[in-house]
Chimera marker file (.cmm) of the C-alpha trace (Angstrom):
<marker_set name="trace">
<marker id="1" x="77.022" y="139.396" z="124.945" r="1" g="1" b="0" radius="0.5"/>
<marker id="2" x="79.495" y="140.793" z="127.427" r="1" g="1" b="0" radius="0.5"/>
<marker id="3" x="83.168" y="139.841" z="127.099" r="1" g="1" b="0" radius="0.5"/>
<marker id="4" x="85.194" y="140.492" z="130.251" r="1" g="1" b="0" radius="0.5"/>
<marker id="5" x="87.861" y="137.864" z="129.619" r="1" g="1" b="0" radius="0.5"/>
<marker id="6" x="91.529" y="138.399" z="130.545" r="1" g="1" b="0" radius="0.5"/>
<marker id="7" x="90.958" y="141.365" z="132.860" r="1" g="1" b="0" radius="0.5"/>
<marker id="8" x="92.311" y="140.129" z="136.221" r="1" g="1" b="0" radius="0.5"/>
<marker id="9" x="88.793" y="140.364" z="137.706" r="1" g="1" b="0" radius="0.5"/>
<marker id="10" x="88.612" y="138.958" z="141.224" r="1" g="1" b="0" radius="0.5"/>
<marker id="11" x="85.042" y="139.791" z="142.201" r="1" g="1" b="0" radius="0.5"/>
<marker id="12" x="81.839" y="139.838" z="140.159" r="1" g="1" b="0" radius="0.5"/>
<marker id="13" x="79.661" y="142.810" z="141.054" r="1" g="1" b="0" radius="0.5"/>
<marker id="14" x="77.324" y="145.531" z="139.772" r="1" g="1" b="0" radius="0.5"/>
<marker id="15" x="75.591" y="143.417" z="137.113" r="1" g="1" b="0" radius="0.5"/>
<marker id="16" x="72.052" y="143.935" z="138.481" r="1" g="1" b="0" radius="0.5"/>
<marker id="17" x="70.966" y="146.138" z="135.566" r="1" g="1" b="0" radius="0.5"/>
<marker id="18" x="71.949" y="143.468" z="133.013" r="1" g="1" b="0" radius="0.5"/>
<marker id="19" x="69.130" y="141.013" z="133.829" r="1" g="1" b="0" radius="0.5"/>
<marker id="20" x="68.483" y="140.527" z="130.076" r="1" g="1" b="0" radius="0.5"/>
<marker id="21" x="72.095" y="139.524" z="129.330" r="1" g="1" b="0" radius="0.5"/>
<marker id="22" x="72.264" y="136.170" z="127.511" r="1" g="1" b="0" radius="0.5"/>
<marker id="23" x="76.007" y="135.512" z="127.353" r="1" g="1" b="0" radius="0.5"/>
<marker id="24" x="78.944" y="136.534" z="129.527" r="1" g="1" b="0" radius="0.5"/>
<marker id="25" x="82.589" y="135.604" z="129.081" r="1" g="1" b="0" radius="0.5"/>
<marker id="26" x="84.549" y="135.829" z="132.330" r="1" g="1" b="0" radius="0.5"/>
<marker id="27" x="87.324" y="133.479" z="131.237" r="1" g="1" b="0" radius="0.5"/>
<marker id="28" x="90.939" y="133.853" z="132.336" r="1" g="1" b="0" radius="0.5"/>
<marker id="29" x="90.405" y="136.134" z="135.296" r="1" g="1" b="0" radius="0.5"/>
<marker id="30" x="91.115" y="135.592" z="139.014" r="1" g="1" b="0" radius="0.5"/>
<marker id="31" x="87.584" y="134.721" z="140.132" r="1" g="1" b="0" radius="0.5"/>
<marker id="32" x="87.439" y="132.326" z="143.072" r="1" g="1" b="0" radius="0.5"/>
<marker id="33" x="83.821" y="132.792" z="144.175" r="1" g="1" b="0" radius="0.5"/>
<marker id="34" x="80.609" y="133.038" z="142.142" r="1" g="1" b="0" radius="0.5"/>
<marker id="35" x="78.687" y="135.869" z="143.732" r="1" g="1" b="0" radius="0.5"/>
<marker id="36" x="76.999" y="138.611" z="141.758" r="1" g="1" b="0" radius="0.5"/>
<marker id="37" x="75.578" y="136.452" z="138.957" r="1" g="1" b="0" radius="0.5"/>
<marker id="38" x="72.259" y="135.569" z="140.637" r="1" g="1" b="0" radius="0.5"/>
<marker id="39" x="70.480" y="138.495" z="138.959" r="1" g="1" b="0" radius="0.5"/>
<marker id="40" x="71.323" y="137.326" z="135.405" r="1" g="1" b="0" radius="0.5"/>
<marker id="41" x="68.101" y="135.341" z="135.003" r="1" g="1" b="0" radius="0.5"/>
<marker id="42" x="68.246" y="135.379" z="131.161" r="1" g="1" b="0" radius="0.5"/>
<marker id="43" x="71.817" y="134.074" z="130.991" r="1" g="1" b="0" radius="0.5"/>
<marker id="44" x="72.255" y="131.197" z="128.529" r="1" g="1" b="0" radius="0.5"/>
<marker id="45" x="76.061" y="130.991" z="128.216" r="1" g="1" b="0" radius="0.5"/>
<marker id="46" x="78.510" y="131.468" z="131.087" r="1" g="1" b="0" radius="0.5"/>
<marker id="47" x="82.226" y="131.041" z="130.367" r="1" g="1" b="0" radius="0.5"/>
<marker id="48" x="84.370" y="130.770" z="133.501" r="1" g="1" b="0" radius="0.5"/>
<marker id="49" x="87.305" y="128.950" z="131.897" r="1" g="1" b="0" radius="0.5"/>
<marker id="50" x="90.701" y="129.575" z="133.480" r="1" g="1" b="0" radius="0.5"/>
<marker id="51" x="89.710" y="131.013" z="136.843" r="1" g="1" b="0" radius="0.5"/>
<marker id="52" x="90.362" y="129.940" z="140.451" r="1" g="1" b="0" radius="0.5"/>
<marker id="53" x="87.018" y="128.326" z="141.258" r="1" g="1" b="0" radius="0.5"/>
<marker id="54" x="86.991" y="125.450" z="143.730" r="1" g="1" b="0" radius="0.5"/>
<marker id="55" x="83.236" y="125.196" z="144.332" r="1" g="1" b="0" radius="0.5"/>
<marker id="56" x="80.019" y="126.023" z="142.529" r="1" g="1" b="0" radius="0.5"/>
<marker id="57" x="77.161" y="127.464" z="144.577" r="1" g="1" b="0" radius="0.5"/>
<marker id="58" x="74.030" y="125.316" z="144.715" r="1" g="1" b="0" radius="0.5"/>
<marker id="59" x="71.887" y="128.222" z="143.503" r="1" g="1" b="0" radius="0.5"/>
<marker id="60" x="73.491" y="128.254" z="140.045" r="1" g="1" b="0" radius="0.5"/>
<marker id="61" x="71.112" y="125.665" z="138.580" r="1" g="1" b="0" radius="0.5"/>
<marker id="62" x="68.091" y="127.103" z="140.375" r="1" g="1" b="0" radius="0.5"/>
<marker id="63" x="68.430" y="130.838" z="139.768" r="1" g="1" b="0" radius="0.5"/>
<marker id="64" x="69.980" y="130.692" z="136.288" r="1" g="1" b="0" radius="0.5"/>
<marker id="65" x="67.163" y="128.642" z="134.759" r="1" g="1" b="0" radius="0.5"/>
<marker id="66" x="67.965" y="129.697" z="131.166" r="1" g="1" b="0" radius="0.5"/>
<marker id="67" x="71.609" y="128.607" z="131.441" r="1" g="1" b="0" radius="0.5"/>
<marker id="68" x="72.434" y="126.047" z="128.718" r="1" g="1" b="0" radius="0.5"/>
<marker id="69" x="76.211" y="126.286" z="128.378" r="1" g="1" b="0" radius="0.5"/>
<marker id="70" x="78.491" y="126.471" z="131.429" r="1" g="1" b="0" radius="0.5"/>
<marker id="71" x="82.238" y="126.393" z="130.700" r="1" g="1" b="0" radius="0.5"/>
<marker id="72" x="84.424" y="125.533" z="133.705" r="1" g="1" b="0" radius="0.5"/>
<marker id="73" x="87.645" y="124.131" z="132.218" r="1" g="1" b="0" radius="0.5"/>
<marker id="74" x="90.965" y="125.013" z="133.863" r="1" g="1" b="0" radius="0.5"/>
<marker id="75" x="89.564" y="125.684" z="137.346" r="1" g="1" b="0" radius="0.5"/>
<marker id="76" x="90.223" y="123.920" z="140.652" r="1" g="1" b="0" radius="0.5"/>
<marker id="77" x="86.750" y="122.353" z="140.983" r="1" g="1" b="0" radius="0.5"/>
<marker id="78" x="86.833" y="119.136" z="143.002" r="1" g="1" b="0" radius="0.5"/>
<marker id="79" x="83.255" y="117.935" z="142.524" r="1" g="1" b="0" radius="0.5"/>
<marker id="80" x="79.828" y="119.074" z="141.377" r="1" g="1" b="0" radius="0.5"/>
<marker id="81" x="76.655" y="118.523" z="143.391" r="1" g="1" b="0" radius="0.5"/>
<marker id="82" x="73.786" y="116.798" z="141.588" r="1" g="1" b="0" radius="0.5"/>
<marker id="83" x="71.561" y="119.750" z="142.507" r="1" g="1" b="0" radius="0.5"/>
<marker id="84" x="73.727" y="121.995" z="140.332" r="1" g="1" b="0" radius="0.5"/>
<marker id="85" x="73.600" y="119.913" z="137.156" r="1" g="1" b="0" radius="0.5"/>
<marker id="86" x="71.695" y="121.806" z="134.484" r="1" g="1" b="0" radius="0.5"/>
<marker id="87" x="69.208" y="119.826" z="132.476" r="1" g="1" b="0" radius="0.5"/>
<link id1="1" id2="2" r="1" g="1" b="0" radius="0.2"/>
<link id1="2" id2="3" r="1" g="1" b="0" radius="0.2"/>
<link id1="3" id2="4" r="1" g="1" b="0" radius="0.2"/>
<link id1="4" id2="5" r="1" g="1" b="0" radius="0.2"/>
<link id1="5" id2="6" r="1" g="1" b="0" radius="0.2"/>
<link id1="6" id2="7" r="1" g="1" b="0" radius="0.2"/>
<link id1="7" id2="8" r="1" g="1" b="0" radius="0.2"/>
<link id1="8" id2="9" r="1" g="1" b="0" radius="0.2"/>
<link id1="9" id2="10" r="1" g="1" b="0" radius="0.2"/>
<link id1="10" id2="11" r="1" g="1" b="0" radius="0.2"/>
<link id1="11" id2="12" r="1" g="1" b="0" radius="0.2"/>
<link id1="12" id2="13" r="1" g="1" b="0" radius="0.2"/>
<link id1="13" id2="14" r="1" g="1" b="0" radius="0.2"/>
<link id1="14" id2="15" r="1" g="1" b="0" radius="0.2"/>
<link id1="15" id2="16" r="1" g="1" b="0" radius="0.2"/>
<link id1="16" id2="17" r="1" g="1" b="0" radius="0.2"/>
<link id1="17" id2="18" r="1" g="1" b="0" radius="0.2"/>
<link id1="18" id2="19" r="1" g="1" b="0" radius="0.2"/>
<link id1="19" id2="20" r="1" g="1" b="0" radius="0.2"/>
<link id1="20" id2="21" r="1" g="1" b="0" radius="0.2"/>
<link id1="21" id2="22" r="1" g="1" b="0" radius="0.2"/>
<link id1="22" id2="23" r="1" g="1" b="0" radius="0.2"/>
<link id1="23" id2="24" r="1" g="1" b="0" radius="0.2"/>
<link id1="24" id2="25" r="1" g="1" b="0" radius="0.2"/>
<link id1="25" id2="26" r="1" g="1" b="0" radius="0.2"/>
<link id1="26" id2="27" r="1" g="1" b="0" radius="0.2"/>
<link id1="27" id2="28" r="1" g="1" b="0" radius="0.2"/>
<link id1="28" id2="29" r="1" g="1" b="0" radius="0.2"/>
<link id1="29" id2="30" r="1" g="1" b="0" radius="0.2"/>
<link id1="30" id2="31" r="1" g="1" b="0" radius="0.2"/>
<link id1="31" id2="32" r="1" g="1" b="0" radius="0.2"/>
<link id1="32" id2="33" r="1" g="1" b="0" radius="0.2"/>
<link id1="33" id2="34" r="1" g="1" b="0" radius="0.2"/>
<link id1="34" id2="35" r="1" g="1" b="0" radius="0.2"/>
<link id1="35" id2="36" r="1" g="1" b="0" radius="0.2"/>
<link id1="36" id2="37" r="1" g="1" b="0" radius="0.2"/>
<link id1="37" id2="38" r="1" g="1" b="0" radius="0.2"/>
<link id1="38" id2="39" r="1" g="1" b="0" radius="0.2"/>
<link id1="39" id2="40" r="1" g="1" b="0" radius="0.2"/>
<link id1="40" id2="41" r="1" g="1" b="0" radius="0.2"/>
<link id1="41" id2="42" r="1" g="1" b="0" radius="0.2"/>
<link id1="42" id2="43" r="1" g="1" b="0" radius="0.2"/>
<link id1="43" id2="44" r="1" g="1" b="0" radius="0.2"/>
<link id1="44" id2="45" r="1" g="1" b="0" radius="0.2"/>
<link id1="45" id2="46" r="1" g="1" b="0" radius="0.2"/>
<link id1="46" id2="47" r="1" g="1" b="0" radius="0.2"/>
<link id1="47" id2="48" r="1" g="1" b="0" radius="0.2"/>
<link id1="48" id2="49" r="1" g="1" b="0" radius="0.2"/>
<link id1="49" id2="50" r="1" g="1" b="0" radius="0.2"/>
<link id1="50" id2="51" r="1" g="1" b="0" radius="0.2"/>
<link id1="51" id2="52" r="1" g="1" b="0" radius="0.2"/>
<link id1="52" id2="53" r="1" g="1" b="0" radius="0.2"/>
<link id1="53" id2="54" r="1" g="1" b="0" radius="0.2"/>
<link id1="54" id2="55" r="1" g="1" b="0" radius="0.2"/>
<link id1="55" id2="56" r="1" g="1" b="0" radius="0.2"/>
<link id1="56" id2="57" r="1" g="1" b="0" radius="0.2"/>
<link id1="57" id2="58" r="1" g="1" b="0" radius="0.2"/>
<link id1="58" id2="59" r="1" g="1" b="0" radius="0.2"/>
<link id1="59" id2="60" r="1" g="1" b="0" radius="0.2"/>
<link id1="60" id2="61" r="1" g="1" b="0" radius="0.2"/>
<link id1="61" id2="62" r="1" g="1" b="0" radius="0.2"/>
<link id1="62" id2="63" r="1" g="1" b="0" radius="0.2"/>
<link id1="63" id2="64" r="1" g="1" b="0" radius="0.2"/>
<link id1="64" id2="65" r="1" g="1" b="0" radius="0.2"/>
<link id1="65" id2="66" r="1" g="1" b="0" radius="0.2"/>
<link id1="66" id2="67" r="1" g="1" b="0" radius="0.2"/>
<link id1="67" id2="68" r="1" g="1" b="0" radius="0.2"/>
<link id1="68" id2="69" r="1" g="1" b="0" radius="0.2"/>
<link id1="69" id2="70" r="1" g="1" b="0" radius="0.2"/>
<link id1="70" id2="71" r="1" g="1" b="0" radius="0.2"/>
<link id1="71" id2="72" r="1" g="1" b="0" radius="0.2"/>
<link id1="72" id2="73" r="1" g="1" b="0" radius="0.2"/>
<link id1="73" id2="74" r="1" g="1" b="0" radius="0.2"/>
<link id1="74" id2="75" r="1" g="1" b="0" radius="0.2"/>
<link id1="75" id2="76" r="1" g="1" b="0" radius="0.2"/>
<link id1="76" id2="77" r="1" g="1" b="0" radius="0.2"/>
<link id1="77" id2="78" r="1" g="1" b="0" radius="0.2"/>
<link id1="78" id2="79" r="1" g="1" b="0" radius="0.2"/>
<link id1="79" id2="80" r="1" g="1" b="0" radius="0.2"/>
<link id1="80" id2="81" r="1" g="1" b="0" radius="0.2"/>
<link id1="81" id2="82" r="1" g="1" b="0" radius="0.2"/>
<link id1="82" id2="83" r="1" g="1" b="0" radius="0.2"/>
<link id1="83" id2="84" r="1" g="1" b="0" radius="0.2"/>
<link id1="84" id2="85" r="1" g="1" b="0" radius="0.2"/>
<link id1="85" id2="86" r="1" g="1" b="0" radius="0.2"/>
<link id1="86" id2="87" r="1" g="1" b="0" radius="0.2"/>
</marker_set>
């Protein structure tokens, strides 16, 4: 588990070596784009509460196949594509 909440992070980067990470908390930062998470193939919990996200990339449901809990409250997301919905 990696907790990076409340750190004024704007860009997600340099997580390539954490491919086995199961949970990451990026809540209450300044993230407006989800790049840099594609390599976290073991991720099960992703907390993005309280950021500046408007859109979710379509790859999120395809590349993060282990993802079971995605927290997006308090963002600016307008809609979610059906291809993103995690089953």
